[in-house]
N, C-alpha and C positions, 0 to 999 in steps of 0.2 A: 600343730601338735598342742594338745591341751597342757596348761600349766600344771606342774606337779606341786601340790601343797603338802605341808607337813601334816602329820597325824593330829597334832594339836590344833592346827588351823581347820582341818576337816571336822574335828570334834566340835569346835566352837561354832562353825557354820551350821552344824546340825541342831544346835540349841536354838530356842525361840526367844529372841530378844528384840528390843527396839531397833528398827532399821530405817535408814533414810536413803533416798535416791536423789542425787544431784545431777542436774542437767544445766545447760546454759541457755539463757534467753538470747534473743537476737542482738541485744545491746552488750552482750558479754557478761551480764550479771548472773550469779548463780540462782537457780530455783531449786529449793530443797523441799522434798515432800516425804512424809512418813509412808512406808510401804511394807508389804509382806513380799517375800521372795522365795525362790527355790534355787538350789545349787545343783547343777548337773556336772559332777566331776568328770565323767567320761567325755563329755562334749566340751567341757571348759566354759559352760554357759551359766550365767545367772539369769533367771527369768522373773519378770514382774508382770502380773495380770492387772490390766487397767482398761479404761475406755478411750476411744479415739479422740474424744473432745477434751481430755485433760491437758493441762499446760505442759506437763513433762513429755507427753506424746507430741504436741505441737512443736516444742523446742527441738526434739529429735528429728521430726519430719522436715523442719526448716533447714537442717544441716545434714546432708546425706553422709558426711564424714564425722558426724557427731560422736562424742564420747560421753560416757556416764560413769558416775562413781556411786557404788552401793556400800553403805557403811552400817555395820551392826555393832552395837555397844552394850556392855554390861559392866557397870562399875568402872574399874580401871582397864578392863579388857576391851579390845576393839579390833575390828578387821575391816579393811576397805578393799573392795574388788573394783577394779577399774578396767575399762576397755571400750572398744567400738560398740556402739549400741544401734540396734535396728528395731523398728516397729513392724509387726506383722499381723495382718488380719486373715492370713491363710488358715482355713479351717483346721488342717492337720496340726499346724504349729500351735494354734490357740487351744485345741484339744489336749495336746501334749503338755502345754503350760498349765492348763486347768487340772489335768490328771496329777501332775506333780504337786500342785498347790493343795489339792484335796488330800493327797497322801501325807504331806507335811503338816497341814493344819487340821486334819480330821474333819474337814467340811469343804465343799466346793467353793470357788470364789463367787462372790455375789454375781448373779446373772444380770447384766445390764446391757441395754442395746449398745452396739458398737464395741463389744469386747475385743480387745487386742492383747498381744503379748509383746513386751519389750524383752529382747534378747541381748545380753551383754556378753560379748566374746572377751573374756577376762584375759588380760595380758600383763597386768600389774597387780600385785597384792602387797599391802602394807598393814602393819598391825602390831598389837601387843596382846597376845592370847596365850 
C-alpha cells in the first residue's frame, strides 16, 4: 500500500528544487549525488533517471536489499523520501520513468547509452515543508 502524504508534502514534491540522492558504497560510506526525480503518488515510487555506469547505480546493484534516500530542499523547507531502491533497464520501466521526467521538467532526460531508472519504494518520509 503506498504511503499517504499530506497535501503540503505533495505540494512541495511538485515544486522543482535542489535534490540529492544518497546511496551507500560497499564500505558503508554515503554517496550523495545531485539528481532530478519524479514522484508517483499512486505507486508510492520516486524515480531517478540515470545511466548504468554511475556510482549510485553500482552501489544499489551491489546490495540487492539496498535503500536510498532522496532529499529535496528549499531554504528551511525540506523533505526526504526513503525506501528500498531497485535499478531497472526494463524498456517499459525506463519509458515510464522518461515519460514522467519529461512531464515534470518539460524536456526528456538526456539520452545516454545505458539509460536506466532507479525506483525507490518509499516507506519513510521526513521533513519540514
